[in-house]
Backbone as CSV, one residue per row, in Angstrom:
resi,resn,N_x,N_y,N_z,CA_x,CA_y,CA_z,C_x,C_y,C_z
1,MET,2.514,52.516,21.850,1.797,52.276,22.624,1.207,51.679,21.814
2,SER,0.903,51.608,20.618,-0.552,50.914,19.579,0.376,49.984,19.245
3,THR,2.024,50.119,18.886,2.551,48.897,18.121,2.542,47.619,19.297
4,ARG,2.703,48.031,21.154,2.372,46.815,22.340,1.014,46.308,21.638
5,ALA,-0.229,46.806,21.855,-1.040,46.549,21.841,-1.368,45.083,20.513
6,ASP,-0.966,45.771,19.264,-1.635,44.969,18.085,-1.084,43.947,18.429
7,ALA,0.635,43.599,18.895,1.509,42.202,18.350,0.744,41.493,19.545
8,PRO,0.275,40.870,20.407,-0.588,40.439,21.573,-1.954,40.229,20.023
9,ARG,-2.477,41.215,19.665,-3.978,40.832,19.217,-3.553,39.601,17.727
10,ALA,-2.565,40.028,17.184,-2.457,39.605,16.210,-2.307,37.949,16.523
11,THR,-1.590,37.490,17.862,-1.406,36.114,17.689,-2.586,35.813,17.886
12,LEU,-3.115,36.209,18.935,-4.565,35.773,19.730,-5.910,35.523,18.304
13,THR,-5.437,36.392,17.390,-6.869,36.219,16.266,-6.111,35.069,15.197
14,THR,-5.192,34.819,15.394,-4.289,33.393,14.455,-4.618,31.979,15.161
15,ASP,-4.535,31.573,16.319,-4.428,30.797,16.931,-5.551,30.235,18.041
16,GLY,-6.630,31.671,18.407,-7.247,31.765,19.243,-6.942,31.684,21.052
17,ALA,-6.090,31.430,21.072,-5.100,31.756,22.343,-3.598,31.692,22.172
18,GLU,-2.771,32.254,22.615,-1.667,32.192,22.259,-0.639,30.935,21.808
19,GLY,-0.330,30.842,20.607,-0.027,29.299,20.495,-1.499,27.884,20.361
20,GLY,-1.708,28.708,20.974,-3.115,27.730,21.417,-3.448,26.202,20.829
21,PRO,-3.759,26.304,18.834,-4.206,24.912,18.584,-2.644,24.096,18.107
22,THR,-1.347,25.019,18.212,0.008,24.147,18.032,0.172,23.968,19.244
23,ARG,0.214,24.449,20.077,1.217,23.985,21.082,0.124,22.751,21.756
24,SER,-1.231,23.007,21.509,-2.346,21.556,22.256,-2.003,20.501,21.500
25,MET,-1.728,20.667,19.504,-1.763,19.368,19.197,0.247,19.154,19.258
26,LEU,1.033,19.672,19.197,2.628,19.272,19.502,2.483,18.209,21.543
27,GLY,1.367,19.407,22.205,1.385,18.818,23.283,0.980,16.998,23.215
28,THR,-0.109,16.386,22.531,-0.448,15.287,22.447,0.467,14.793,21.527
29,LEU,0.894,15.432,20.653,2.210,14.248,20.029,3.831,13.551,21.296
30,ARG,3.700,14.763,22.215,4.383,14.171,22.881,3.734,13.150,24.015
31,VAL,2.858,13.401,24.233,2.158,12.411,24.937,2.037,10.977,24.428
32,LEU,1.652,10.413,22.868,1.247,10.218,22.119,3.227,9.329,21.607
33,GLY,4.072,9.893,22.102,5.927,9.640,22.124,5.670,8.974,22.851
34,THR,5.162,9.360,24.560,5.636,8.576,25.942,4.997,7.707,25.950
35,LEU,4.088,7.241,25.482,3.109,5.873,25.790,3.986,4.716,24.915
36,VAL,3.921,5.363,23.423,4.912,4.186,23.016,6.003,4.584,22.473
37,ALA,6.902,4.345,22.363,8.238,4.867,21.657,7.953,5.576,19.979
38,PRO,8.403,6.707,20.106,8.090,6.614,18.463,9.321,5.812,17.377
39,THR,10.249,5.120,18.021,10.937,3.657,17.329,10.107,2.805,16.729
40,THR,9.351,2.074,18.332,8.634,0.985,17.576,7.598,1.284,17.110
41,LEU,6.254,2.596,17.346,5.625,2.884,16.589,5.506,2.825,15.231
42,ILE,6.783,3.988,14.370,7.299,3.583,13.194,7.520,2.344,13.025
43,VAL,8.152,1.262,13.269,8.244,-0.216,12.985,6.518,-0.794,13.041
44,ALA,6.263,-0.600,13.940,4.978,-1.491,13.690,4.619,-1.063,12.796
45,LEU,3.921,-0.057,11.950,3.417,0.877,11.473,4.147,-0.024,9.955
46,LEU,5.212,0.070,9.758,5.998,-0.310,8.318,5.478,-1.773,8.311
47,TYR,5.365,-2.510,9.313,5.815,-3.517,9.487,3.946,-3.727,8.990
48,TYR,2.868,-2.988,9.199,1.421,-3.303,9.065,1.238,-3.174,7.984
49,PHE,1.860,-1.697,7.087,1.239,-1.712,5.650,2.026,-2.966,4.942
50,GLY,3.544,-2.809,5.189,4.179,-4.060,4.417,3.171,-5.426,4.318
51,TRP,2.582,-5.869,5.001,1.722,-6.750,5.031,0.454,-7.390,4.951
52,ALA,-0.080,-5.656,4.419,-1.124,-4.758,4.048,-1.185,-5.042,2.567
53,ARG,0.075,-4.938,2.335,0.261,-5.175,0.911,0.126,-6.267,0.444
54,THR,1.092,-7.069,1.330,1.507,-8.554,0.632,0.229,-9.366,0.404
55,ASP,-0.667,-9.016,1.893,-1.739,-9.990,1.945,-3.007,-9.624,0.850
56,GLN,-2.893,-8.282,0.542,-3.657,-7.929,-0.791,-2.826,-8.776,-2.400
57,GLN,-1.603,-8.531,-2.351,-0.873,-9.475,-3.245,-1.637,-11.124,-3.663
58,ALA,-1.818,-11.247,-2.517,-1.416,-12.443,-2.423,-3.050,-13.398,-2.886
59,ALA,-3.761,-12.633,-1.910,-4.903,-12.584,-1.846,-6.093,-12.906,-3.685
60,ARG,-4.625,-11.700,-4.340,-5.343,-11.175,-5.727,-4.775,-12.267,-6.357
61,MET,-3.936,-13.199,-6.134,-3.166,-13.930,-6.609,-4.010,-15.378,-6.939
62,GLY,-4.729,-15.149,-5.733,-5.211,-16.607,-5.131,-4.697,-17.881,-4.112
63,LEU,-3.551,-17.468,-3.225,-2.455,-17.598,-2.426,-2.817,-16.852,-1.018
64,HIS,-2.176,-17.266,-0.290,-2.266,-16.645,1.174,-1.245,-15.872,2.061
65,GLU,-1.286,-15.197,2.142,0.586,-14.435,2.695,1.232,-15.357,3.666
66,SER,0.735,-16.084,4.543,1.214,-17.144,5.546,1.805,-18.497,4.945
67,LEU,1.573,-18.612,3.358,2.495,-19.259,2.962,3.875,-18.951,2.557
68,PHE,4.166,-17.310,2.617,5.174,-17.525,2.114,6.284,-16.750,3.098
69,GLY,6.013,-16.845,4.253,6.773,-17.397,5.231,7.869,-16.091,5.669
70,PHE,7.646,-14.761,5.227,7.855,-13.471,5.331,8.456,-13.082,6.651
71,SER,9.559,-12.633,6.930,10.304,-12.112,8.438,9.686,-10.901,8.333
72,ALA,10.017,-10.047,9.658,9.604,-8.763,9.607,10.264,-7.819,8.888
73,GLN,11.716,-8.423,8.684,12.131,-7.370,7.876,11.775,-7.363,6.259
74,ASP,11.272,-8.596,5.703,10.744,-8.741,4.538,9.293,-8.073,4.505
75,TYR,8.499,-7.742,5.567,7.484,-6.679,5.478,7.947,-5.619,5.707
76,ILE,8.297,-5.236,6.197,9.061,-3.624,6.325,9.587,-3.221,5.499
77,LEU,10.842,-4.233,4.684,11.227,-3.650,3.365,10.446,-3.283,2.291
78,ARG,9.114,-4.326,1.769,7.904,-4.370,1.213,7.172,-3.170,1.484
79,SER,6.639,-1.905,2.509,6.412,-0.889,2.837,6.788,-0.173,2.220
80,ILE,7.970,0.429,1.994,8.605,1.245,1.836,7.876,1.741,0.367
81,GLY,7.594,0.880,-0.887,6.887,1.673,-1.708,5.544,2.063,-1.640
82,SER,4.935,1.146,-0.363,3.845,2.122,-0.459,3.676,3.606,0.613
83,LEU,4.664,3.600,1.070,4.802,4.585,1.882,5.575,5.860,1.564
84,PHE,6.179,5.585,0.239,6.899,7.248,-0.152,6.277,7.933,-0.907
85,LEU,5.302,7.303,-1.269,4.593,8.527,-2.411,3.796,9.312,-1.852
86,PRO,2.485,8.908,-0.199,2.086,9.412,0.299,2.570,10.239,1.284
87,LEU,4.026,9.885,1.854,4.636,10.648,2.318,5.397,11.946,1.530
88,PHE,5.801,11.494,0.644,6.083,12.855,-0.022,4.588,13.845,-0.559
89,VAL,3.754,13.369,-0.979,2.536,14.341,-0.943,2.032,14.942,0.199
90,ALA,1.960,14.131,0.905,1.502,14.437,2.468,2.708,16.280,2.606
91,ALA,3.837,15.979,2.217,5.734,16.571,2.654,4.647,18.413,1.500
92,GLY,4.832,18.202,0.524,4.612,19.149,-0.186,3.486,19.400,0.169
93,VAL,2.259,18.901,0.708,1.308,19.741,0.824,1.242,20.651,2.097
94,ILE,1.628,19.849,3.106,2.064,20.755,4.341,2.833,21.797,4.045
95,LEU,4.200,21.595,3.202,4.707,23.172,2.930,4.078,23.855,2.213
96,LEU,3.283,23.745,1.587,2.517,24.647,0.700,1.214,25.227,1.460
97,GLY,0.635,23.883,2.724,0.052,25.353,3.717,0.995,26.101,4.296
98,VAL,1.807,26.368,5.041,2.881,26.138,6.135,2.804,28.021,5.217
99,LEU,3.401,27.929,4.011,3.567,29.036,3.230,2.516,29.730,2.933
100,ALA,1.387,29.387,2.935,-0.192,30.049,2.137,-0.580,30.590,3.612
101,HIS,-0.479,30.218,4.717,-0.491,30.301,6.123,-0.454,31.605,6.368
102,GLY,1.224,32.181,6.434,2.712,33.162,7.112,1.939,34.337,5.351
103,ARG,1.116,33.714,4.270,0.895,35.004,3.466,-0.776,35.597,4.250
104,LEU,-1.789,34.601,5.097,-2.887,35.047,5.572,-2.518,36.084,7.013
105,LEU,-1.433,35.209,7.720,-1.505,35.943,8.519,-0.961,38.004,8.509
106,GLU,-0.714,38.050,7.416,-0.656,39.772,6.785,-1.424,40.186,6.548
107,ARG,-3.084,39.178,6.064,-4.018,40.002,5.285,-5.494,39.751,6.064
108,PRO,-5.267,40.010,7.540,-6.567,39.292,8.378,-7.935,39.686,7.356
109,ALA,-8.236,40.603,6.251,-10.061,40.880,5.410,-9.579,39.114,5.036
110,LEU,-8.636,39.159,3.995,-8.827,37.695,3.288,-8.813,36.932,4.203
111,ARG,-8.870,36.365,5.593,-8.564,35.122,6.554,-9.911,35.393,6.498
112,ARG,-10.339,36.199,7.588,-12.029,36.195,7.181,-13.646,35.817,5.690
113,ARG,-12.828,36.434,4.806,-13.600,36.167,3.443,-12.973,34.827,3.069
114,LEU,-12.077,33.590,4.060,-11.637,32.327,3.723,-12.482,31.453,4.597
115,THR,-12.900,31.545,5.678,-13.414,30.984,7.113,-14.381,30.363,6.462
116,GLY,-15.822,30.995,5.776,-16.534,30.609,5.054,-16.588,29.324,4.419
117,PRO,-16.068,29.581,3.087,-15.193,28.595,2.228,-14.381,27.691,2.583
118,LEU,-14.180,27.521,3.632,-13.176,26.524,4.276,-13.929,25.446,5.063
119,VAL,-14.856,25.808,6.040,-15.732,25.006,6.476,-16.767,24.588,5.605
120,LEU,-16.988,25.067,4.531,-18.263,24.388,3.431,-17.664,23.188,2.985
121,ALA,-16.338,23.612,2.511,-15.574,22.407,1.528,-15.532,21.787,2.726
122,GLY,-14.416,21.986,4.037,-14.202,20.604,5.034,-15.732,20.023,5.061
123,ALA,-16.654,20.398,5.758,-18.328,19.782,5.867,-18.095,18.735,4.950
124,ILE,-17.950,19.526,3.232,-18.689,17.886,2.413,-17.824,16.968,1.968
125,LEU,-16.458,17.505,2.428,-15.468,16.743,1.958,-15.822,16.016,3.260
126,LEU,-15.870,15.967,4.329,-16.193,14.886,5.648,-17.265,13.751,5.525
127,VAL,-18.345,14.515,4.905,-19.661,13.739,4.529,-19.623,13.162,3.869
128,VAL,-18.503,13.376,2.406,-18.769,12.083,0.907,-17.940,11.495,1.951
129,GLY,-16.805,11.569,2.272,-15.599,10.278,2.748,-16.491,9.191,3.679
130,LEU,-17.194,10.025,4.711,-17.638,8.375,5.503,-18.762,8.043,4.742
131,ALA,-19.249,8.461,4.086,-20.458,7.902,3.123,-20.074,7.063,2.453
132,LEU,-18.957,7.697,1.666,-18.636,6.777,0.387,-17.040,5.764,1.009
133,SER,-17.070,5.633,2.487,-16.027,4.310,3.257,-16.651,3.280,3.494
134,PRO,-17.527,3.176,3.822,-18.547,1.749,4.207,-18.801,0.999,2.832
135,MET,-18.338,1.792,1.769,-18.725,1.238,-0.048,-17.883,0.054,-0.946
136,GLU,-18.069,-0.715,-1.323,-16.895,-1.987,-1.873,-17.058,-1.493,-2.755
137,THR,-16.189,-0.363,-2.951,-15.824,-0.691,-5.271,-14.986,-1.068,-5.381
138,ALA,-14.345,-0.892,-6.773,-13.406,-1.807,-7.424,-12.449,-0.393,-7.622
139,SER,-13.022,0.765,-7.167,-12.159,1.838,-8.398,-11.251,2.355,-6.862
140,ALA,-9.560,2.241,-7.423,-8.832,2.588,-6.376,-9.058,3.862,-5.929
141,ILE,-9.310,5.038,-6.789,-9.378,6.570,-6.664,-10.447,6.833,-5.269
142,LEU,-11.642,5.656,-5.577,-12.591,6.126,-4.835,-12.313,5.607,-3.079
143,TYR,-11.143,3.989,-3.844,-11.174,3.201,-2.548,-10.549,3.830,-1.225
144,VAL,-9.340,4.796,-2.143,-8.445,5.290,-1.107,-8.236,7.023,-1.108
145,GLY,-10.152,7.568,-1.776,-9.930,8.933,-1.864,-11.216,9.112,-0.656
146,SER,-11.925,7.752,-0.311,-13.051,8.144,1.166,-12.482,8.333,2.506
147,PRO,-11.672,7.565,2.909,-10.229,7.893,4.294,-9.547,9.472,3.679
148,LEU,-9.231,9.562,2.287,-8.095,11.539,2.279,-9.580,11.828,2.454
149,SER,-10.649,11.937,1.994,-11.332,13.004,1.770,-11.955,13.545,3.829
150,VAL,-11.913,12.437,4.600,-12.481,12.330,5.691,-11.122,12.960,6.342
151,THR,-10.231,12.744,5.758,-8.892,13.349,7.120,-8.289,15.166,6.290
152,VAL,-8.527,15.439,5.230,-8.759,16.198,4.704,-10.041,17.457,4.661
153,GLY,-11.173,16.824,5.335,-12.147,18.114,5.788,-12.086,18.043,7.032
154,VAL,-10.904,17.020,8.178,-10.903,17.910,9.535,-9.984,18.800,9.444
155,ALA,-8.985,18.419,8.354,-7.964,19.601,8.822,-8.646,21.008,8.063
156,LEU,-9.321,20.750,6.934,-9.797,22.309,6.504,-10.469,22.884,7.857
157,LEU,-11.717,21.950,8.726,-12.456,22.141,9.468,-11.719,22.990,10.891
158,ALA,-10.788,22.653,10.984,-9.938,22.602,12.573,-8.901,24.088,11.519
159,TYR,-8.231,24.014,10.553,-8.336,25.106,10.142,-8.933,26.730,9.952
160,ALA,-9.867,26.248,9.550,-11.137,27.062,9.873,-11.100,28.020,11.239
161,ALA,-11.251,26.959,11.973,-11.423,27.295,13.502,-10.147,28.581,14.187
162,THR,-9.173,27.836,13.024,-7.681,29.076,14.101,-8.285,30.274,13.245
163,LEU,-9.088,30.640,11.933,-9.108,32.226,11.746,-9.806,32.533,12.711
164,VAL,-11.341,32.315,13.621,-11.934,32.933,14.281,-11.394,33.229,15.491
165,PRO,-11.501,34.774,15.132,-10.755,35.345,16.555,-11.754,34.860,17.850
166,PRO,-11.474,34.612,18.715,-12.404,34.497,20.354,-12.556,35.616,20.677
167,SER,-13.678,35.939,21.747,-13.453,36.818,21.786,-12.906,37.291,23.507
168,GLY,-13.345,39.077,23.793,-11.943,38.487,24.926,-12.576,38.411,26.067
169,ALA,-14.189,38.015,26.554,-14.644,37.060,27.240,-14.199,35.406,27.861
170,GLU,-14.460,34.962,26.262,-13.732,33.701,25.955,-12.086,33.561,26.441
171,ARG,-11.211,34.690,26.339,-10.340,34.041,26.649,-9.996,33.957,27.828
172,ARG,-10.482,35.312,28.128,-10.266,34.823,30.303,-10.661,33.715,31.153
173,ARG,-11.914,32.495,29.935,-12.235,31.673,31.032,-11.582,30.855,30.538
174,ARG,-10.836,30.140,32.369,-10.286,29.274,32.139,-10.706,27.653,31.458
175,SER,-12.441,27.438,31.499,-12.715,26.881,31.446,-12.659,26.514,29.881
176,ASP,-12.801,27.910,29.318,-12.800,27.310,27.683,-11.503,27.148,27.238
177,ARG,-10.568,27.657,27.997,-9.105,26.980,27.268,-8.531,25.915,27.593
178,SER,-8.933,25.141,28.792,-9.321,23.873,29.112,-10.215,22.860,28.020
179,ALA,-11.486,23.220,27.263,-11.904,22.342,26.283,-11.196,22.635,25.308
180,ALA,-10.938,23.835,24.761,-10.221,23.583,23.642,-9.135,22.863,23.268
181,ARG,-7.684,23.460,24.272,-7.032,22.211,24.257,-7.365,20.970,23.915
182,LEU,-8.578,20.360,24.932,-9.388,18.579,24.260,-9.254,18.565,23.345
183,ALA,-10.215,19.629,22.536,-10.698,20.003,21.402,-9.649,19.617,20.077
184,TRP,-8.193,20.541,20.353,-7.408,20.247,20.099,-6.161,18.850,19.666
185,SER,-6.184,18.239,20.732,-6.033,17.440,20.884,-6.883,16.178,20.331
186,LEU,-7.736,15.842,20.418,-8.764,15.157,19.416,-8.427,15.077,18.204
187,VAL,-8.482,16.810,17.786,-8.669,16.787,15.869,-6.799,16.438,15.984
188,THR,-6.132,16.250,16.439,-4.572,15.065,16.112,-4.937,13.884,16.224
189,VAL,-5.020,13.441,17.089,-5.931,12.161,16.718,-6.516,11.723,15.801
190,LEU,-7.635,12.553,15.655,-8.639,12.168,14.122,-7.539,12.034,13.017
191,LEU,-6.816,13.228,13.198,-5.484,13.722,11.998,-4.594,12.449,11.482
192,LEU,-4.563,12.139,12.652,-3.482,10.509,12.866,-4.476,9.312,12.675
193,LEU,-5.296,8.854,13.158,-5.663,8.213,12.565,-6.665,7.969,10.922
194,GLY,-6.745,9.772,10.384,-6.842,9.559,9.093,-5.797,8.923,8.165
195,ALA,-5.329,9.794,8.250,-3.587,9.310,7.676,-2.824,7.756,7.568
196,PHE,-3.582,6.929,8.420,-3.218,6.119,9.087,-3.737,5.252,8.114
197,TRP,-5.298,5.789,7.851,-6.494,4.471,7.478,-6.163,5.373,6.138
198,THR,-6.331,6.190,6.030,-5.622,6.277,3.901,-4.082,5.785,3.149
199,VAL,-3.815,5.041,4.460,-2.297,5.070,3.765,-2.270,3.788,4.045
200,SER,-3.178,2.466,5.050,-3.722,1.418,4.556,-4.322,1.229,3.249
201,ARG,-5.134,1.818,3.283,-5.890,1.917,2.090,-5.083,1.836,0.851
202,TYR,-4.185,2.963,0.769,-2.862,2.433,0.136,-2.080,1.761,-0.341
203,ALA,-2.017,1.108,0.798,-0.822,-0.143,0.524,-2.049,-1.203,-0.167
204,THR,-3.000,-1.515,0.027,-3.587,-2.353,-0.025,-4.194,-1.928,-1.583
205,VAL,-4.622,-1.678,-2.563,-4.568,-0.860,-3.483,-3.064,-0.823,-4.252
206,LYS,-1.784,-0.748,-3.854,-0.857,-1.243,-4.240,-0.375,-2.866,-3.864
207,GLY,-1.315,-3.342,-3.415,-0.315,-4.403,-3.326,-1.538,-5.234,-4.764
208,ARG,-2.401,-4.924,-4.793,-3.587,-5.157,-6.088,-3.178,-5.605,-6.673
209,ALA,-2.817,-4.378,-7.198,-2.245,-3.461,-8.575,-0.785,-4.434,-9.118
210,LEU,0.026,-4.766,-7.773,1.662,-5.666,-7.949,1.143,-7.179,-8.201
211,ALA,-0.086,-7.418,-7.600,-0.447,-8.711,-8.258,-0.841,-8.502,-9.954
212,ARG,-1.796,-7.978,-10.051,-2.301,-7.511,-11.346,-1.205,-7.566,-12.311
213,THR,-0.275,-6.770,-12.203,1.255,-6.755,-13.067,1.827,-7.760,-12.762
214,VAL,1.895,-8.603,-12.205,2.097,-10.031,-12.122,1.474,-10.459,-12.972
215,GLU,0.210,-10.602,-12.605,-0.237,-11.477,-14.013,-0.450,-11.418,-15.397
216,GLU,-0.676,-9.959,-16.024,-0.177,-9.608,-17.402,0.909,-9.588,-17.871
217,ASP,1.750,-9.639,-17.126,3.087,-9.854,-17.356,4.252,-11.304,-17.475
218,LEU,3.233,-12.284,-16.706,3.478,-13.692,-16.760,4.545,-13.564,-17.650
219,ASP,4.409,-13.178,-18.959,5.134,-14.212,-20.441,6.940,-13.205,-20.448
220,LYS,6.718,-12.194,-19.130,8.269,-12.118,-19.299,8.732,-11.928,-17.369
221,THR,7.919,-12.977,-16.931,8.844,-13.621,-16.257,9.919,-14.907,-16.294
222,PRO,10.958,-15.429,-15.376,11.737,-16.225,-16.015,11.006,-17.869,-16.046
223,SER,11.244,-18.616,-16.874,10.962,-19.947,-17.515,11.760,-20.600,-16.326
224,VAL,10.463,-21.604,-15.699,11.536,-22.170,-15.118,11.684,-23.920,-15.688
225,THR,12.473,-24.870,-15.905,12.786,-26.280,-15.712,12.732,-27.035,-14.926
226,ILE,12.349,-27.973,-14.389,12.223,-28.518,-12.747,12.915,-29.999,-13.389
227,TYR,14.005,-29.993,-13.209,14.234,-32.025,-12.769,14.392,-32.868,-11.870
228,SER,13.730,-33.631,-11.451,13.320,-34.100,-10.083,13.304,-35.836,-10.212
229,VAL,13.915,-36.623,-9.073,14.425,-37.843,-8.662,12.563,-38.360,-8.457
230,SER,11.228,-38.042,-7.962,10.477,-38.218,-8.050,9.866,-37.638,-9.296
231,ARG,8.955,-38.120,-9.391,7.639,-38.021,-10.368,6.762,-36.828,-9.308
232,LEU,6.483,-35.705,-10.205,5.762,-34.290,-9.772,3.926,-34.811,-9.707
233,TYR,3.532,-35.337,-10.660,2.107,-35.424,-10.931,1.480,-33.977,-11.641
234,LEU,2.706,-33.294,-11.888,2.078,-31.713,-12.796,1.190,-31.833,-14.127
235,GLU,0.407,-31.430,-13.522,-0.989,-31.607,-14.994,-0.695,-30.967,-16.248
236,ASP,-1.264,-30.817,-17.085,-1.042,-29.902,-17.941,-1.860,-28.758,-17.879
237,PRO,-0.639,-27.379,-18.813,-0.414,-27.742,-19.749,1.188,-27.664,-19.214
238,VAL,1.493,-28.190,-18.368,2.851,-27.977,-18.026,2.803,-29.617,-18.797
239,VAL,4.888,-29.843,-19.169,5.315,-30.870,-19.559,6.214,-31.677,-18.779
240,GLU,5.448,-32.657,-18.629,5.883,-33.762,-17.738,6.996,-34.503,-18.682
241,GLN,8.602,-35.473,-18.787,9.275,-36.054,-19.605,9.593,-36.737,-18.943
242,ALA,9.707,-38.202,-19.160,10.153,-39.197,-18.603,11.571,-39.123,-18.887
243,LEU,12.543,-39.192,-18.394,14.188,-39.033,-18.840,15.208,-40.521,-18.532
244,PRO,15.693,-41.116,-19.381,16.403,-42.673,-18.837,17.019,-42.877,-17.844
245,ALA,16.951,-43.644,-17.222,17.414,-43.983,-15.656,18.704,-43.484,-15.532
246,GLU,19.136,-44.816,-16.491,20.542,-44.645,-16.719,22.028,-42.915,-16.846
247,GLU,20.895,-42.280,-17.129,21.471,-40.957,-17.581,21.424,-39.886,-16.503
248,GLY,21.235,-40.623,-15.377,21.630,-39.913,-14.525,20.858,-39.770,-13.347
249,ALA,20.822,-38.865,-12.236,19.947,-39.125,-10.885,18.409,-38.780,-11.454
250,TYR,18.334,-37.908,-12.265,16.845,-37.223,-11.869,15.906,-38.024,-13.060
251,ARG,15.062,-38.427,-12.853,13.951,-38.993,-13.315,12.926,-38.180,-14.281
252,TYR,12.721,-37.474,-14.060,12.079,-36.653,-15.169,11.935,-34.880,-14.603
253,ARG,11.519,-34.857,-16.399,11.228,-32.679,-16.326,10.305,-32.294,-16.843
254,TYR,10.048,-31.271,-16.045,8.920,-30.390,-16.688,9.238,-29.066,-16.940
255,THR,8.833,-28.453,-18.072,8.526,-27.324,-18.323,7.129,-26.851,-19.012
256,GLY,7.151,-25.838,-19.807,5.759,-24.710,-19.280,5.868,-24.433,-18.150
257,LEU,6.943,-23.553,-17.239,6.506,-23.088,-16.000,6.422,-21.710,-16.198
258,ARG,6.427,-20.894,-15.357,6.474,-19.328,-14.616,7.085,-19.458,-13.864
259,LEU,7.986,-18.801,-13.221,8.451,-18.247,-11.692,7.447,-16.869,-11.550
260,LEU,6.847,-17.120,-10.384,6.089,-15.587,-10.066,7.428,-14.826,-8.709
261,PHE,7.294,-15.856,-7.976,8.838,-15.518,-6.283,8.709,-16.818,-6.202
262,ARG,9.633,-16.808,-5.001,10.411,-17.996,-4.216,10.655,-16.934,-2.957
263,ALA,9.978,-17.646,-2.096,9.885,-17.141,-0.391,9.830,-18.816,0.486
264,ASP,10.984,-18.191,1.383,10.740,-19.579,2.666,11.067,-20.532,1.503
265,GLY,12.011,-20.692,0.929,12.727,-21.569,0.614,11.744,-22.598,-0.453
266,LYS,10.348,-21.683,-0.946,9.939,-22.446,-1.538,9.652,-21.854,-3.154
267,LEU,8.927,-22.416,-4.010,9.111,-22.000,-5.337,7.611,-21.664,-5.575
268,PHE,7.242,-20.349,-6.072,6.002,-20.119,-6.475,5.532,-19.982,-7.728
269,LEU,4.783,-21.286,-8.719,4.747,-20.937,-10.562,3.906,-20.835,-10.081
270,ARG,3.318,-20.820,-11.600,2.383,-20.507,-12.935,2.605,-21.866,-14.056
271,PRO,1.439,-22.740,-14.702,1.911,-22.242,-15.899,1.859,-21.548,-16.869
272,SER,3.202,-20.991,-17.802,3.141,-20.973,-19.137,2.016,-20.258,-19.719
273,GLU,0.854,-20.882,-20.053,-0.310,-20.965,-20.550,-0.830,-19.490,-19.236
274,THR,-1.214,-18.419,-19.828,-1.779,-17.883,-18.943,-3.216,-17.957,-18.943
275,SER,-4.095,-18.479,-19.200,-5.399,-18.616,-19.361,-5.409,-19.910,-17.955
276,ASP,-4.052,-20.456,-17.516,-4.237,-21.515,-16.175,-4.049,-20.532,-15.089
277,LYS,-4.701,-20.444,-14.117,-4.623,-19.716,-12.756,-3.886,-20.200,-11.323
278,ARG,-3.893,-21.802,-12.271,-3.364,-22.428,-11.122,-1.919,-22.210,-10.244
279,ASN,-1.560,-22.256,-9.167,-0.208,-21.598,-8.170,0.205,-22.929,-7.796
280,ILE,1.268,-23.066,-8.252,2.459,-24.601,-8.214,3.354,-24.245,-7.178
281,VAL,3.412,-24.611,-6.010,4.521,-24.314,-5.191,5.130,-25.845,-4.655
282,ILE,6.220,-25.487,-4.957,7.028,-26.699,-4.623,8.262,-26.165,-3.833
283,PRO,8.252,-26.621,-3.144,9.880,-26.815,-1.848,10.960,-27.145,-2.540
284,GLU,12.422,-26.176,-2.209,13.277,-26.711,-3.042,14.010,-27.555,-2.098
285,ASP,14.381,-28.334,-2.079,15.408,-29.259,-1.737,16.451,-30.348,-3.134
286,LEU,16.651,-31.346,-2.342,18.012,-31.777,-2.575,17.369,-32.643,-3.872
287,ASP,15.787,-33.024,-4.303,14.916,-33.693,-5.303,14.953,-33.123,-6.168
288,ILE,15.216,-31.925,-6.517,15.011,-31.363,-7.962,15.978,-30.673,-7.987
289,ARG,16.088,-29.744,-9.083,17.254,-29.498,-10.043,16.478,-28.236,-10.655
290,VAL,16.685,-27.174,-10.189,16.201,-26.087,-11.208,16.629,-24.943,-11.911
291,GLU,16.400,-24.450,-13.464,16.694,-24.256,-14.478,15.671,-22.854,-14.777
292,TYR,16.466,-21.903,-14.207,15.770,-20.182,-15.401,16.630,-20.199,-16.322
293,GLY,14.934,-19.864,-17.187,15.467,-19.641,-19.009,15.258,-18.005,-18.670
């Protein structure tokens, strides 16, 4: 008889109701899945993260992402680098959390001792993250850390709530159960928004870092020589050389250029002189010939 009485008590102590938090959170995810098809949502998120990374990279280099003419597929492919590390870390943290939770179920006394520190840590992270989030900072750690702090703070506070066993009267009141389901649904939404916010900022930081890398390693990019039918009027330090008309179709040669990248049938170039931050955009057509060194 004592074994039967203990079994439901352990379940209720863990979740506050029979599977309450888990069931409510999974139910919320199912509802969201009916409102927006999961495949459509994933593609939209990949597109956004790829766009955010490209937009920041272009802005850092004095360009605008609309000049690139990227397709949806291009943005999706560029989002993979922004999502791989956050997803890998998140999966590892969740795995460790599940293993730790299994250990806590076997030690009720430890659960009670951990509740207070978890609430304190979650509250501190939430307050600090919200305070830092509107601040403009050059620090990539603080820029990404503020939404991450908010997300982790919400997660710790929510988990601490599952460690507090409800009283018998609370279990019997239907209104309390309805309020608990609503609360856990809101927690699910907050966690999803926090994750989106964090990865979005990580994509922004990634774009800025890529732009910085391109500018710092400009001397490692391919050199470009352009032969043109007509004069392009490229200024120093680009070297313009007039060619004899009788020796070919092209009348001018331009050297001293480096390739940033090629997109939408356009060449994005910089002068080889690294102190010159001009961006030179030249459409590819039959009037020019390009050689890469």
